[in-house]
Short mmCIF file of the C-alpha atoms (twelve columns), coordinates in Angstrom:
data_MODEL
# 
_entry.id   MODEL 
# 
loop_
_atom_site.group_PDB 
_atom_site.id 
_atom_site.type_symbol 
_atom_site.label_atom_id 
_atom_site.label_alt_id 
_atom_site.label_comp_id 
_atom_site.label_asym_id 
_atom_site.label_seq_id 
_atom_site.Cartn_x 
_atom_site.Cartn_y 
_atom_site.Cartn_z 
_atom_site.pdbx_PDB_model_num 
ATOM 1  C CA . MET A 1  -17.237 23.986 -9.556  1 
ATOM 2  C CA . ALA A 2  -17.947 22.296 -6.307  1 
ATOM 3  C CA . LEU A 3  -18.020 18.454 -5.633  1 
ATOM 4  C CA . TYR A 4  -20.916 17.101 -3.837  1 
ATOM 5  C CA . GLN A 5  -21.095 13.658 -1.752  1 
ATOM 6  C CA . ILE A 6  -24.616 11.994 -2.278  1 
ATOM 7  C CA . ASN A 7  -25.698 9.357  0.264   1 
ATOM 8  C CA . LEU A 8  -28.741 6.924  -0.918  1 
ATOM 9  C CA . ASP A 9  -30.120 4.137  1.153   1 
ATOM 10 C CA . ASP A 10 -30.209 0.613  0.095   1 
ATOM 11 C CA . ALA A 11 -34.165 0.385  0.004   1 
ATOM 12 C CA . LEU A 12 -34.431 3.358  -2.518  1 
ATOM 13 C CA . LEU A 13 -31.785 1.425  -4.607  1 
ATOM 14 C CA . HIS A 14 -33.411 -1.995 -4.431  1 
ATOM 15 C CA . GLY A 15 -36.907 -0.038 -5.413  1 
ATOM 16 C CA . LEU A 16 -35.469 1.774  -8.418  1 
ATOM 17 C CA . PHE A 17 -36.632 -0.643 -10.781 1 
ATOM 18 C CA . GLN A 18 -39.058 -2.829 -8.951  1 
ATOM 19 C CA . GLN A 19 -41.557 -0.007 -8.070  1 
ATOM 20 C CA . ASP A 20 -43.429 2.659  -9.990  1 
ATOM 21 C CA . GLY A 21 -41.704 5.778  -9.268  1 
ATOM 22 C CA . GLY A 22 -38.327 4.662  -8.443  1 
ATOM 23 C CA . VAL A 23 -36.205 7.090  -10.429 1 
ATOM 24 C CA . ALA A 24 -38.609 9.968  -9.277  1 
ATOM 25 C CA . ARG A 25 -37.748 9.052  -5.615  1 
ATOM 26 C CA . LEU A 26 -34.181 8.644  -6.449  1 
ATOM 27 C CA . LEU A 27 -33.941 12.131 -8.400  1 
ATOM 28 C CA . GLU A 28 -35.949 13.859 -5.557  1 
ATOM 29 C CA . GLN A 29 -33.358 12.594 -2.801  1 
ATOM 30 C CA . VAL A 30 -30.337 13.484 -4.984  1 
ATOM 31 C CA . LEU A 31 -31.804 17.026 -5.405  1 
ATOM 32 C CA . ASN A 32 -32.714 17.719 -2.127  1 
ATOM 33 C CA . GLN A 33 -29.290 16.658 -0.753  1 
ATOM 34 C CA . ILE A 34 -27.698 19.114 -3.464  1 
ATOM 35 C CA . LEU A 35 -30.031 22.015 -2.158  1 
ATOM 36 C CA . GLN A 36 -28.680 21.238 1.295   1 
ATOM 37 C CA . ALA A 37 -25.141 21.032 0.563   1 
ATOM 38 C CA . GLN A 38 -25.254 24.448 -1.650  1 
ATOM 39 C CA . VAL A 39 -26.663 26.150 1.599   1 
ATOM 40 C CA . ALA A 40 -23.854 24.839 3.701   1 
ATOM 41 C CA . GLU A 41 -21.448 26.116 1.026   1 
ATOM 42 C CA . GLN A 42 -23.204 29.685 0.800   1 
ATOM 43 C CA . ILE A 43 -23.490 29.936 4.662   1 
ATOM 44 C CA . GLN A 44 -19.874 28.353 4.956   1 
ATOM 45 C CA . ALA A 45 -21.370 26.020 7.983   1 
ATOM 46 C CA . ALA A 46 -23.086 22.820 8.316   1 
ATOM 47 C CA . PRO A 47 -26.593 22.644 9.976   1 
ATOM 48 C CA . TYR A 48 -25.930 23.548 13.731  1 
ATOM 49 C CA . GLU A 49 -22.421 24.101 13.403  1 
ATOM 50 C CA . ARG A 50 -20.986 27.523 15.019  1 
ATOM 51 C CA . THR A 51 -17.979 28.821 13.313  1 
ATOM 52 C CA . GLU A 52 -16.178 32.248 12.932  1 
ATOM 53 C CA . GLU A 53 -16.644 31.996 9.166   1 
ATOM 54 C CA . ARG A 54 -20.502 31.408 9.148   1 
ATOM 55 C CA . GLN A 55 -21.909 34.163 6.597   1 
ATOM 56 C CA . GLY A 56 -25.700 33.595 7.579   1 
ATOM 57 C CA . TYR A 57 -28.412 31.696 9.541   1 
ATOM 58 C CA . ARG A 58 -30.787 28.631 8.065   1 
ATOM 59 C CA . ASN A 59 -34.288 29.574 8.410   1 
ATOM 60 C CA . GLY A 60 -35.747 26.044 7.592   1 
ATOM 61 C CA . THR A 61 -37.178 24.814 4.352   1 
ATOM 62 C CA . TYR A 62 -40.538 24.797 2.520   1 
ATOM 63 C CA . PRO A 63 -41.958 22.200 0.175   1 
ATOM 64 C CA . HIS A 64 -41.755 22.932 -3.309  1 
ATOM 65 C CA . THR A 65 -43.546 20.402 -5.924  1 
ATOM 66 C CA . LEU A 66 -41.592 20.038 -9.190  1 
ATOM 67 C CA . THR A 67 -43.563 18.020 -12.377 1 
ATOM 68 C CA . THR A 68 -41.041 16.176 -14.247 1 
ATOM 69 C CA . ARG A 69 -40.961 13.623 -17.120 1 
ATOM 70 C CA . VAL A 70 -40.288 10.860 -14.300 1 
ATOM 71 C CA . GLY A 71 -43.019 12.130 -11.865 1 
ATOM 72 C CA . ARG A 72 -43.821 14.688 -9.467  1 
ATOM 73 C CA . LEU A 73 -40.911 15.687 -6.809  1 
ATOM 74 C CA . THR A 74 -41.345 17.544 -3.635  1 
ATOM 75 C CA . LEU A 75 -38.166 19.453 -3.125  1 
ATOM 76 C CA . ARG A 76 -37.329 20.937 0.500   1 
ATOM 77 C CA . VAL A 77 -35.970 24.262 -0.741  1 
ATOM 78 C CA . PRO A 78 -34.052 26.134 1.888   1 
# 
């Protein structure tokens, strides 16, 4: 099982309980960071990194809307 480091900005955390959709924005940001970390793990290279261990190439992302109980999430699927 891989360990992921998730980064959240202060504005997102302050708006978590003050605005509608705060939990949805938090979940969207966390899921997008996990997707990017999984791609880096699969390819064995960070974005724009050139290494000998690199297993493939990134080819951008496309938006995918996911409807959950907390709201609609727009995921950037690699």
